Backbone as CSV, one residue per row, in Angstrom:
resi,resn,N_x,N_y,N_z,CA_x,CA_y,CA_z,C_x,C_y,C_z
1,MET,44.317,-37.566,-13.907,45.599,-37.625,-14.124,46.546,-37.578,-13.103
2,ARG,47.507,-38.937,-12.937,48.405,-38.382,-11.944,49.094,-37.364,-12.299
3,LEU,50.347,-36.456,-11.714,51.256,-35.384,-11.756,52.355,-35.955,-12.808
4,ALA,52.717,-37.329,-12.332,54.319,-37.247,-13.154,53.619,-38.089,-14.489
5,LYS,52.419,-38.616,-14.943,51.673,-38.860,-15.861,51.877,-37.747,-16.956
6,TYR,50.636,-36.686,-15.884,50.369,-35.642,-16.707,51.751,-34.796,-17.501
7,LEU,52.642,-34.636,-16.688,53.775,-34.173,-16.963,54.479,-35.351,-18.465
8,ALA,54.635,-36.501,-18.069,54.785,-37.310,-19.426,54.309,-36.870,-20.643
9,HIS,52.851,-37.169,-20.336,51.732,-36.899,-21.680,52.940,-35.409,-22.439
10,ALA,52.989,-34.767,-21.298,53.048,-33.110,-22.043,54.271,-32.890,-22.775
11,GLY,54.922,-34.305,-22.813,56.303,-34.135,-23.301,57.764,-33.336,-22.001
12,VAL,57.470,-33.577,-21.040,57.822,-32.566,-19.832,59.584,-33.227,-20.015
13,ALA,59.162,-34.574,-19.427,60.393,-36.015,-19.484,59.685,-37.353,-19.390
14,SER,60.159,-38.394,-19.318,59.857,-39.931,-19.282,59.063,-39.530,-17.770
15,ARG,58.123,-41.034,-17.647,57.499,-40.855,-16.341,58.728,-40.713,-15.412
16,ARG,59.392,-41.600,-14.881,60.461,-41.448,-14.045,61.287,-40.415,-13.828
17,ALA,61.873,-39.669,-15.044,62.374,-38.792,-14.690,61.349,-37.384,-14.337
18,ALA,60.056,-37.427,-14.465,58.833,-36.547,-14.184,59.059,-36.696,-12.486
19,GLU,58.748,-37.967,-12.289,59.257,-38.036,-10.576,59.548,-36.977,-9.886
20,GLU,61.212,-36.996,-10.378,62.002,-36.533,-9.737,61.851,-35.181,-9.936
21,VAL,61.663,-34.622,-11.023,61.359,-33.453,-11.350,60.309,-32.706,-9.983
22,VAL,59.339,-33.458,-9.943,58.469,-33.350,-8.847,58.503,-33.147,-7.460
23,ARG,59.653,-34.232,-7.328,59.882,-34.446,-5.972,61.168,-33.100,-5.854
24,ALA,61.311,-32.901,-6.491,62.902,-31.929,-6.833,61.839,-30.382,-6.419
25,GLY,60.813,-30.604,-6.426,60.130,-29.366,-5.796,60.139,-28.311,-6.957
26,ARG,59.991,-28.822,-8.233,60.347,-27.253,-9.684,59.458,-27.285,-10.143
27,VAL,57.727,-27.976,-9.509,56.484,-27.959,-10.031,55.678,-27.314,-9.146
28,THR,54.850,-26.478,-9.705,53.387,-25.725,-9.362,52.430,-26.453,-9.520
29,VAL,51.513,-26.503,-8.762,49.853,-26.874,-9.346,48.927,-25.413,-8.716
30,GLY,48.646,-24.697,-9.749,47.886,-23.464,-9.111,48.680,-22.589,-8.414
31,GLY,49.859,-22.540,-8.677,50.699,-21.534,-8.122,51.569,-21.761,-7.125
32,GLU,50.536,-23.417,-6.293,51.770,-23.855,-5.433,52.896,-25.025,-5.584
33,VAL,53.556,-24.980,-4.765,54.641,-26.147,-5.597,54.106,-27.287,-5.046
34,VAL,54.297,-28.441,-5.675,53.727,-29.969,-4.845,55.089,-30.646,-5.371
35,THR,55.183,-31.685,-4.255,55.924,-32.499,-4.503,55.344,-33.918,-4.416
36,ASP,54.631,-34.062,-4.501,53.772,-35.713,-4.722,53.538,-35.854,-6.295
37,PRO,54.306,-37.107,-6.857,54.406,-37.019,-7.903,52.808,-38.014,-8.225
38,ALA,52.110,-38.010,-7.563,50.787,-38.903,-7.850,49.671,-37.935,-7.414
39,ARG,49.687,-36.863,-7.441,48.935,-36.073,-7.128,47.863,-35.821,-8.666
40,ASP,46.659,-35.629,-8.126,45.809,-35.668,-9.459,45.593,-34.085,-9.856
41,VAL,45.929,-34.293,-11.241,45.459,-32.972,-11.970,44.613,-32.902,-13.291
42,ASP,44.216,-32.205,-13.711,43.671,-32.099,-15.006,44.095,-31.374,-15.792
43,ALA,43.820,-31.078,-17.375,43.927,-29.407,-18.224,43.630,-28.275,-17.102
44,GLY,42.879,-28.125,-16.457,42.555,-26.912,-16.135,43.348,-27.074,-14.911
45,SER,44.134,-27.340,-14.071,45.012,-27.515,-12.993,46.022,-26.217,-12.917
46,GLU,46.511,-25.411,-14.214,47.708,-24.779,-13.931,49.080,-25.469,-13.546
47,VAL,49.641,-26.150,-14.288,50.535,-27.223,-13.635,51.781,-25.989,-14.678
48,ALA,52.792,-26.095,-13.956,53.959,-25.536,-14.281,55.464,-25.928,-13.707
49,VAL,56.229,-25.953,-14.344,57.380,-26.366,-14.502,58.704,-25.421,-14.484
50,ASP,59.196,-25.179,-13.423,60.192,-23.990,-13.551,59.992,-22.671,-13.989
51,GLY,58.958,-22.479,-13.425,57.861,-21.167,-13.798,57.150,-21.312,-15.187
52,GLN,57.447,-22.067,-15.907,56.683,-22.023,-17.185,55.394,-23.002,-17.312
53,ALA,54.429,-22.739,-17.918,53.240,-23.541,-17.683,53.291,-24.664,-19.321
54,VAL,52.814,-25.298,-18.326,52.963,-26.838,-18.891,51.503,-27.026,-20.001
55,ALA,51.823,-26.639,-21.007,50.211,-26.903,-22.067,49.269,-28.471,-21.804
56,GLY,49.959,-29.254,-21.435,48.787,-30.495,-21.702,49.422,-31.105,-22.343
57,ALA,48.538,-32.535,-22.937,49.572,-33.147,-23.584,49.425,-32.984,-25.175
58,GLU,50.470,-32.968,-25.916,50.726,-32.593,-27.608,50.800,-33.982,-28.272
59,GLU,51.125,-33.642,-29.577,51.068,-34.927,-30.253,52.338,-35.522,-29.710
60,ARG,52.095,-36.843,-29.808,53.092,-37.784,-29.342,54.433,-38.266,-30.972
61,VAL,55.636,-37.794,-30.694,56.249,-37.744,-32.154,57.644,-38.769,-31.198
62,THR,58.208,-39.630,-32.476,59.633,-40.288,-31.742,60.172,-39.964,-33.583
63,TYR,61.754,-39.781,-33.079,62.359,-39.335,-34.077,63.904,-40.378,-33.469
64,ALA,64.080,-41.066,-35.014,65.169,-41.752,-34.976,66.852,-40.795,-35.355
65,VAL,67.867,-40.721,-34.747,68.492,-39.855,-35.031,70.231,-40.540,-34.866
66,HIS,71.045,-40.099,-35.962,72.399,-40.407,-36.393,73.137,-39.904,-35.470
67,LYS,73.571,-39.737,-33.955,74.083,-39.053,-33.025,75.512,-38.929,-33.783
68,PRO,76.489,-37.700,-33.907,77.597,-37.508,-34.284,78.708,-37.660,-33.209
69,ALA,80.097,-37.794,-33.180,81.008,-37.939,-32.065,80.668,-36.257,-31.576
70,GLY,80.947,-36.015,-30.140,80.619,-34.678,-30.284,79.748,-34.232,-29.384
71,VAL,78.515,-34.685,-29.979,77.452,-34.078,-30.038,76.495,-35.388,-28.229
72,VAL,76.245,-34.271,-27.377,76.174,-35.201,-25.370,74.268,-35.836,-26.064
73,SER,73.792,-36.927,-25.187,72.582,-37.290,-25.739,71.975,-36.735,-24.654
74,THR,71.505,-35.302,-24.318,71.266,-34.491,-23.594,70.279,-33.744,-24.068
75,ALA,69.072,-33.014,-23.135,67.935,-32.135,-23.801,68.725,-30.723,-23.600
76,ARG,69.776,-30.639,-22.475,70.419,-29.065,-22.369,71.777,-29.677,-22.021
77,ASP,72.786,-29.044,-21.979,73.929,-28.839,-21.406,74.676,-27.940,-20.936
78,THR,75.331,-27.968,-20.233,75.682,-26.518,-19.301,76.833,-25.896,-19.696
79,HIS,77.262,-26.628,-20.513,78.866,-26.563,-20.582,78.779,-26.090,-22.450
80,GLY,77.163,-25.659,-23.243,77.374,-25.131,-23.818,77.716,-25.802,-25.440
81,ARG,77.938,-27.425,-25.206,78.243,-28.421,-25.955,76.560,-28.325,-27.116
82,PRO,76.955,-29.048,-28.249,75.565,-29.662,-28.767,74.980,-30.693,-28.497
83,THR,73.482,-30.750,-28.538,73.061,-31.729,-27.792,71.944,-32.349,-29.123
84,VAL,71.906,-33.675,-28.768,70.639,-34.080,-29.939,69.734,-33.930,-30.076
85,ILE,69.264,-32.808,-29.217,67.883,-32.016,-29.970,68.083,-31.059,-30.442
86,ASP,69.207,-30.700,-30.805,69.570,-29.470,-31.784,69.632,-30.223,-33.240
87,LEU,69.565,-31.511,-33.314,69.775,-32.315,-34.497,68.020,-32.331,-35.292
88,VAL,67.053,-32.461,-34.567,65.696,-32.664,-34.729,65.033,-31.301,-35.099
89,PRO,63.943,-31.341,-35.919,62.987,-29.947,-36.087,62.685,-29.466,-34.937
90,ALA,62.554,-28.109,-34.971,62.087,-27.411,-33.986,60.620,-27.831,-34.009
91,GLY,60.245,-27.823,-32.935,58.610,-27.942,-32.567,58.310,-28.667,-31.125
92,ALA,58.271,-29.877,-31.262,57.750,-30.838,-30.113,58.837,-30.624,-28.972
93,ARG,58.354,-30.602,-27.740,59.665,-30.705,-26.862,59.988,-32.087,-26.455
94,LEU,61.377,-32.898,-26.886,61.772,-33.801,-26.948,62.549,-34.376,-26.111
95,TYR,63.229,-35.475,-25.640,64.102,-36.013,-24.878,64.849,-36.970,-24.917
96,PRO,65.780,-37.162,-25.111,66.333,-38.502,-25.133,65.890,-39.928,-24.522
97,VAL,65.978,-41.184,-25.522,65.681,-42.476,-24.825,67.311,-43.068,-24.636
98,GLY,67.121,-43.061,-23.503,68.676,-43.617,-23.218,69.870,-42.419,-23.349
99,ARG,70.701,-42.817,-23.495,72.072,-42.234,-23.655,73.037,-43.088,-24.639
100,LEU,73.543,-41.977,-25.335,75.005,-42.720,-25.753,76.377,-41.719,-25.153
101,ASP,77.697,-42.054,-24.853,78.592,-41.299,-24.906,78.979,-40.497,-25.513
102,ALA,79.223,-39.022,-24.981,79.741,-37.916,-26.361,80.689,-38.154,-27.421
103,ASP,81.487,-39.429,-27.270,82.222,-39.769,-27.997,82.033,-41.212,-29.440
104,ALA,80.853,-41.450,-28.743,80.412,-42.190,-29.511,79.232,-42.078,-30.334
105,THR,78.902,-43.120,-31.429,77.859,-42.647,-32.894,76.825,-43.425,-32.528
106,GLY,75.868,-42.954,-33.621,74.866,-43.944,-34.074,73.481,-43.433,-33.569
107,LEU,72.378,-44.807,-33.641,71.505,-44.896,-32.926,70.832,-43.907,-31.734
108,ILE,70.254,-42.773,-31.626,69.582,-42.661,-30.256,68.430,-42.129,-30.625
109,LEU,67.296,-42.857,-29.939,65.850,-42.124,-30.333,65.430,-41.019,-29.307
110,LEU,64.809,-39.672,-29.877,64.644,-38.886,-29.207,62.852,-38.892,-29.361
111,THR,61.952,-38.777,-28.179,60.751,-38.736,-28.266,59.713,-37.734,-27.133
112,ASN,58.393,-37.435,-27.083,58.091,-36.766,-26.151,57.033,-37.500,-25.611
113,ASP,57.013,-38.790,-26.131,56.023,-40.051,-25.451,56.656,-40.794,-24.050
114,GLY,56.542,-40.160,-22.717,56.886,-40.628,-21.920,56.802,-42.307,-21.574
115,GLU,55.295,-42.659,-21.378,55.241,-44.001,-21.782,55.817,-44.723,-22.476
116,LEU,56.172,-44.454,-23.990,56.760,-45.064,-24.810,58.498,-45.653,-24.010
117,ALA,59.230,-43.914,-23.491,60.541,-44.120,-23.172,60.759,-45.100,-21.739
118,GLU,59.787,-44.936,-21.226,59.694,-45.454,-19.929,59.630,-47.277,-20.125
119,LEU,58.482,-47.673,-21.667,58.753,-49.016,-21.827,59.773,-49.538,-22.352
120,LEU,60.647,-48.351,-22.850,62.466,-48.928,-23.494,63.379,-48.650,-22.619
121,THR,63.321,-48.015,-21.625,64.752,-47.575,-20.603,64.407,-48.741,-19.259
122,HIS,63.226,-48.639,-18.586,62.767,-49.630,-17.566,64.042,-51.341,-17.717
123,PRO,64.817,-51.567,-16.690,65.869,-52.501,-16.829,64.823,-53.682,-16.795
124,ARG,63.778,-53.820,-16.084,62.851,-54.658,-16.308,62.372,-55.776,-17.453
125,TYR,62.506,-54.839,-18.793,62.564,-54.939,-20.008,63.525,-55.578,-20.704
126,GLU,64.826,-54.917,-20.644,65.877,-55.228,-21.165,65.981,-55.264,-22.587
127,VAL,65.317,-54.355,-23.139,65.394,-53.831,-24.215,66.766,-54.176,-24.940
128,SER,66.970,-54.714,-25.931,68.533,-54.759,-26.372,69.064,-54.083,-27.443
129,LYS,70.061,-53.352,-27.338,70.882,-52.561,-28.154,72.158,-53.360,-28.705
130,THR,72.416,-53.349,-30.030,73.410,-53.877,-30.939,74.268,-52.725,-31.075
131,TYR,75.769,-52.944,-30.717,77.364,-52.030,-31.816,77.523,-52.417,-32.235
132,ARG,78.837,-51.804,-33.036,79.880,-52.285,-33.542,80.886,-51.105,-32.996
133,ALA,81.578,-52.609,-32.489,83.145,-51.744,-31.520,84.877,-51.806,-32.119
134,ARG,84.641,-50.837,-32.624,86.414,-50.587,-33.426,87.705,-50.580,-32.043
135,VAL,88.536,-52.121,-31.795,88.742,-52.697,-30.752,90.467,-52.520,-30.930
136,GLU,91.274,-52.272,-29.652,92.504,-52.372,-29.607,92.817,-53.919,-29.422
137,ASN,94.506,-53.833,-29.783,94.789,-55.608,-29.130,94.598,-56.309,-30.314
138,PRO,94.113,-56.493,-31.445,93.787,-57.322,-32.227,94.875,-58.058,-32.687
139,PRO,94.300,-59.736,-33.144,93.021,-59.799,-33.332,92.554,-60.653,-32.467
140,VAL,90.780,-60.055,-32.385,90.310,-60.727,-30.990,89.433,-62.238,-31.646
141,GLY,90.070,-62.762,-30.551,90.126,-64.262,-30.295,88.906,-64.825,-29.832
142,GLU,88.405,-66.278,-30.379,87.348,-67.004,-29.651,87.299,-66.814,-28.450
143,ARG,88.260,-66.683,-27.578,88.313,-66.832,-25.924,87.887,-65.852,-25.566
144,ALA,88.089,-64.170,-26.484,87.365,-63.109,-25.581,85.806,-63.093,-26.000
145,LEU,85.337,-63.517,-27.159,84.089,-63.539,-27.464,83.466,-64.100,-27.184
146,ARG,84.206,-65.636,-26.436,83.243,-66.407,-25.727,82.890,-65.640,-24.361
147,ALA,83.715,-65.040,-24.010,83.770,-64.386,-22.212,82.356,-63.260,-22.610
148,LEU,82.708,-62.884,-23.477,81.799,-61.710,-23.701,79.796,-62.389,-23.858
149,ARG,79.851,-63.669,-24.286,78.776,-64.372,-24.644,78.407,-64.879,-23.020
150,GLU,79.335,-65.189,-22.508,78.906,-65.664,-21.204,78.410,-64.991,-19.986
151,GLY,79.199,-63.750,-20.111,78.845,-62.524,-19.326,80.395,-62.174,-18.800
152,VAL,80.230,-60.929,-18.329,81.639,-60.400,-18.012,81.938,-60.045,-16.601
153,GLU,82.594,-60.262,-15.529,82.552,-59.633,-14.079,82.877,-58.457,-14.460
154,LEU,82.224,-57.143,-13.863,82.551,-55.833,-13.902,82.782,-55.583,-12.291
155,GLU,83.176,-53.957,-12.009,83.369,-53.848,-10.788,81.685,-53.597,-9.715
156,ASP,80.528,-53.595,-10.778,79.087,-53.371,-10.368,78.559,-54.708,-10.399
157,GLY,79.288,-55.888,-10.851,78.716,-56.859,-11.126,78.879,-57.805,-12.385
158,ARG,77.888,-58.894,-12.180,78.302,-59.919,-13.298,76.817,-59.277,-14.933
159,THR,77.522,-59.360,-16.227,76.715,-58.788,-16.721,75.597,-59.878,-17.424
160,ALA,74.586,-59.798,-17.810,74.034,-60.622,-18.929,74.779,-61.300,-20.011
161,ARG,74.278,-62.346,-19.982,74.845,-62.813,-21.465,74.789,-62.152,-22.860
162,ALA,75.615,-62.119,-23.385,75.270,-61.204,-24.402,75.362,-61.872,-25.693
163,ARG,74.970,-61.027,-27.186,75.520,-61.861,-28.520,77.157,-61.489,-29.179
164,ALA,77.488,-62.051,-29.444,79.003,-61.278,-29.597,79.723,-62.151,-31.012
165,ARG,80.118,-61.300,-32.087,80.621,-61.779,-33.081,81.938,-61.185,-33.645
166,ARG,83.040,-61.652,-34.165,84.036,-61.116,-35.174,83.495,-60.337,-36.036
167,LEU,83.570,-59.098,-36.413,83.364,-58.562,-37.691,84.448,-58.253,-38.364
168,ALA,85.791,-57.887,-38.272,86.939,-58.035,-38.557,87.901,-58.358,-37.522
169,ALA,89.244,-58.354,-37.754,90.660,-58.459,-36.677,90.295,-57.785,-35.657
170,ASP,89.510,-56.033,-35.698,89.427,-55.256,-34.653,88.323,-54.861,-35.054
171,ALA,87.304,-55.842,-34.962,86.047,-55.374,-34.658,85.159,-56.191,-34.035
172,ILE,84.321,-55.830,-33.101,82.997,-56.527,-32.629,81.896,-56.194,-33.108
173,GLY,80.936,-57.107,-32.941,79.422,-56.896,-33.043,78.824,-57.267,-31.816
174,LEU,78.296,-56.285,-30.906,77.950,-56.704,-29.412,76.381,-56.252,-29.386
175,THR,75.517,-57.442,-29.068,74.280,-57.071,-28.831,74.324,-57.135,-27.358
176,ILE,73.468,-56.390,-26.332,73.237,-56.596,-24.952,72.056,-56.294,-24.344
177,PRO,71.137,-56.928,-23.486,70.308,-56.430,-23.356,70.146,-55.157,-22.002
178,ALA,69.401,-54.407,-22.482,69.593,-52.908,-21.237,70.329,-52.571,-21.263
179,GLY,71.277,-52.297,-20.058,72.564,-51.987,-20.433,72.734,-50.965,-19.192
180,ARG,73.953,-51.197,-18.465,74.717,-50.285,-17.404,75.604,-49.245,-18.136
181,TYR,75.896,-48.241,-17.142,76.691,-47.256,-17.632,77.535,-47.523,-18.331
182,ARG,77.710,-47.403,-19.687,79.127,-47.581,-20.460,79.361,-49.314,-20.459
183,GLN,78.355,-49.670,-20.687,78.674,-51.258,-20.128,79.468,-52.021,-21.637
184,GLY,79.139,-51.208,-22.728,79.876,-52.453,-23.876,81.268,-51.896,-23.779
185,LYS,81.404,-50.532,-23.975,83.005,-49.988,-23.815,83.744,-51.167,-22.226
186,ARG,82.943,-50.973,-20.977,84.109,-51.745,-20.270,83.837,-53.440,-20.651
187,MET,82.814,-53.788,-21.381,83.140,-55.319,-21.228,84.002,-55.841,-21.982
188,CYS,84.117,-55.050,-23.593,84.993,-55.211,-24.060,86.601,-54.637,-23.551
189,ALA,86.908,-54.315,-22.476,87.561,-53.590,-22.076,88.220,-54.847,-21.318
190,ALA,87.324,-55.852,-20.415,87.091,-56.535,-19.335,87.810,-57.997,-20.253
191,VAL,87.994,-58.135,-21.569,88.153,-59.296,-22.005,89.770,-58.906,-23.030
192,GLY,90.083,-57.889,-22.578,91.418,-57.560,-23.028,91.349,-56.702,-24.370
193,HIS,90.023,-56.075,-24.874,89.951,-55.003,-26.102,89.591,-53.929,-25.916
194,PRO,90.583,-52.906,-25.284,89.706,-51.024,-25.039,88.785,-50.953,-26.577
195,VAL,88.036,-50.195,-26.401,87.398,-49.603,-27.441,87.959,-48.709,-27.991
196,ARG,88.322,-48.285,-29.011,88.618,-47.232,-30.004,87.621,-46.633,-30.541
197,GLU,86.485,-46.932,-30.842,85.400,-46.487,-31.776,84.136,-47.191,-31.473
198,LEU,82.797,-46.557,-31.093,81.647,-47.475,-30.514,80.481,-46.484,-31.749
199,VAL,79.872,-47.569,-32.123,78.617,-47.127,-32.878,77.657,-48.326,-32.848
200,ARG,76.290,-47.411,-31.988,75.288,-47.824,-31.943,74.540,-48.165,-33.395
201,VAL,74.189,-49.480,-33.768,73.502,-49.553,-34.765,71.855,-49.971,-35.061
202,ARG,71.578,-50.590,-33.652,70.342,-50.807,-33.650,69.596,-50.606,-32.072
203,PHE,68.450,-50.566,-32.082,67.551,-50.270,-30.486,66.715,-51.367,-30.789
204,GLY,66.576,-52.404,-30.088,65.446,-53.423,-30.124,65.305,-53.338,-31.540
205,PRO,64.133,-53.698,-32.290,63.768,-53.928,-33.644,64.500,-52.368,-34.558
206,LEU,64.554,-51.821,-33.964,65.276,-50.487,-35.225,66.399,-50.030,-35.504
207,GLY,66.965,-50.487,-36.427,68.073,-49.917,-37.476,68.397,-49.251,-37.464
208,LEU,69.386,-48.855,-37.156,70.094,-47.553,-37.853,70.082,-46.601,-39.437
209,GLY,70.113,-47.923,-39.857,70.023,-48.245,-41.845,71.344,-47.193,-42.376
210,ASP,70.950,-46.204,-43.460,71.365,-45.652,-44.191,71.201,-44.397,-43.765
211,LEU,70.703,-43.958,-42.284,70.958,-42.288,-42.142,72.112,-41.869,-41.543
212,PRO,72.456,-40.762,-42.249,73.463,-40.095,-42.478,73.965,-39.785,-40.773
213,PRO,74.756,-39.686,-40.167,75.411,-38.846,-39.618,74.995,-37.350,-39.144
214,GLY,74.067,-36.957,-38.262,74.211,-35.892,-37.677,72.065,-35.580,-38.118
215,ALA,71.814,-36.491,-39.222,70.269,-36.508,-39.600,69.395,-37.055,-39.063
216,ALA,68.410,-36.748,-39.032,67.084,-37.021,-38.453,65.837,-37.637,-38.801
217,ARG,65.479,-38.827,-38.810,63.819,-38.784,-39.310,63.115,-39.395,-38.177
218,ARG,61.572,-39.001,-38.812,60.625,-39.399,-37.905,60.101,-40.445,-37.634
219,LEU,59.826,-41.190,-36.844,59.028,-42.906,-37.228,58.017,-42.747,-37.181
220,SER,57.531,-43.543,-38.179,56.213,-44.095,-38.716,55.422,-44.682,-37.473
221,PRO,54.015,-44.479,-37.881,53.463,-45.163,-36.557,53.361,-46.818,-36.233
222,ALA,53.837,-47.146,-37.726,53.876,-49.078,-37.381,55.624,-49.110,-36.850
223,GLU,56.373,-48.187,-37.239,57.577,-48.749,-36.404,57.207,-48.092,-34.878
224,VAL,57.109,-46.971,-34.330,56.563,-46.546,-33.129,56.068,-47.902,-32.229
225,GLU,54.961,-48.695,-32.923,54.180,-49.587,-32.522,55.107,-50.808,-32.500
226,ARG,56.165,-51.075,-33.432,57.134,-52.086,-33.279,57.900,-52.279,-31.718
227,LEU,58.145,-50.869,-31.650,58.953,-50.254,-30.183,58.503,-50.687,-29.217
228,ARG,56.832,-50.256,-29.198,56.162,-50.530,-27.775,55.794,-51.722,-27.542
229,LYS,55.976,-52.566,-28.401,55.489,-54.277,-28.712,56.784,-55.075,-28.132
230,VAL,57.876,-54.483,-28.165,59.183,-55.144,-27.431,59.186,-55.491,-25.827
231,PRO,58.527,-54.414,-25.405,58.604,-54.719,-23.691,57.198,-55.845,-23.502
232,GLN,56.388,-55.958,-24.181,54.983,-56.390,-24.301,55.714,-57.888,-24.159
233,ALA,56.465,-58.469,-25.342,56.615,-59.537,-25.769,57.924,-60.311,-24.663
234,LEU,58.437,-59.155,-24.179,59.464,-59.635,-22.741,58.529,-60.409,-21.992
235,ARG,57.826,-59.726,-21.531,56.740,-59.918,-20.473,56.130,-60.844,-20.265
236,GLY,55.714,-61.494,-21.788,54.747,-62.310,-22.431,55.552,-63.743,-22.025
């Protein structure tokens, strides 16, 4: 098995992130630093990351988490802020699937399944995410909604078409495929409605539901399979 895939299966990081960990010289095999993610390894190869042995594949688990404001969506934070990892039961080594800004709230997925994370975050699959945005300068008019639906010109290029609807005079429901950095906020600002509050309510086919802020629940095998099938449908 290739080294990056081995690390992903062991819950170290997603496949792409594992490749960067290897290239950064943080991985040893049999005590020697290896920088080639394609290096063949197996359970007896004595793989270590930052000096800590990697035990090999562990049970794959995925959690849905309702991230509160002020919690960062990283595995570790150098400034000592609480992370989404702190919200799930101790045990498997998990990492977030994508990110939410620290001040944003709502649904984020945590997993140790590198292949699933790769499928859900790779730009070519455009797995959609749905947000509820409370915005400034109400009321939200049809002109702003139409602009969001047609795509908005941002500093890093034009966005894909979004699904947008008015939920209230000062609230927009926004579904965007994939997503660039802070795309939802930037799109709303571009049509004259800067975001005051942003909640992610859906990731692909999975909804936030009634999961309370700060709570986490493990996804069922059926839910994980639904997530796994989304990129296949988009490819097909």
